[in-house]
C-alpha angles and dihedrals in degrees: 000000000000115000107216091194089065091048090051091051094050091043092054093048093048093048093050092048092048093050090052094047108111094215091053090050091050091050092050095048091047093048092046092046095050093044090050091049092051091050095047094053092070115100109185120203112184131336098294092048090046092055091047091047092051093050093045091049093048091048088053090050090052090055088048090052091050089058105037109030097055090049093051095044095047096046094046093049098043096048094048109074093024092053093048091048092054095048093045092241089118094055089050093048093050090050088066123085093274132109126237092244089054091051092050096046092044092052091045095048091047093053090042088057090051091051090050089054091053094051092043091055095045100043091037094058091043090048091051092049092050090047092051089051092047090239101121104095100159112041091171092055090046092052090046089054089052089051090051091051090053092051088052089050091052093048089053091046090053091051089048091054089050090051090050093056092049094050119055094193124068092225092052092047093049091045091053091046092052093048089049089049091051090048095051098040105039107018088042095073103020095038095052092045093049094044093047092052096042097045095031092230119192117253092249090059093045090053092046091053090045093051092052091066111084090210091057090046089056092044095054094042093049092051088052091054094054088047094238125157113269089218087091086070093055128225093336092058093047091048091051092050093048096046102040106022112173091003093064096085095048091048092052092048089052089051093053090049090051090053087054099048104035099055089042091054091047090050091050092051093049095042093053096052097037094050092048088055093045094052092048090053094048091050089061 
């Protein structure tokens, strides 16, 4: 049986530790500052210009999320278990009357709360700026874009935790997280485009490869929320809109949820068996 009181206690501790972490504070300030700068650069003039300004600003915020949020989520998750394992804090925690599932869930939820705070500050400041300029014409779409960014953050956090269970050293975990970030962010767009041109892949295959990347799922879903034309995504976006129509957004949401749950379940399975072995070895 899972004791939710233990999970709440671990969640609170992890949240407080994350909010005091200097790197997390730097990430939050940088994200909020850039989001505010992007929102403040809009200068609406009339209704048409206001709508264009809102869509353009939201599209800029989407690109900002694609760079910052995966990096924050991956580094926070990957350094957590590996760091506690190196300092011995993990052995001490597991010696308490708590299960390994409770420890993992508590840590995950605590960092999830910290990521929510980062996004709330960044998007909140940008939203206030847009509202003051009269540029925010679709508050529901804007909030949905924030929700999608949070789902992406949780997916990256899950991948970070999985990386942290695979690497026993903090440096190795962070190195793996940075490599995965580069792979998803840069090779995601450029690699797919280059591979499609070189190998002359059919459009169905190109879209399938694109849809397997959680960052691309977020990007397509976010563009749908601001009611932008999917032509900006090229042939893959047009193919997706033509094939799935109104089902495209629910399918992308389901994909992001799968990217949250599956890596977290994998991390839980690895963490349980690895830590049992570790504690037996330390007892000798």
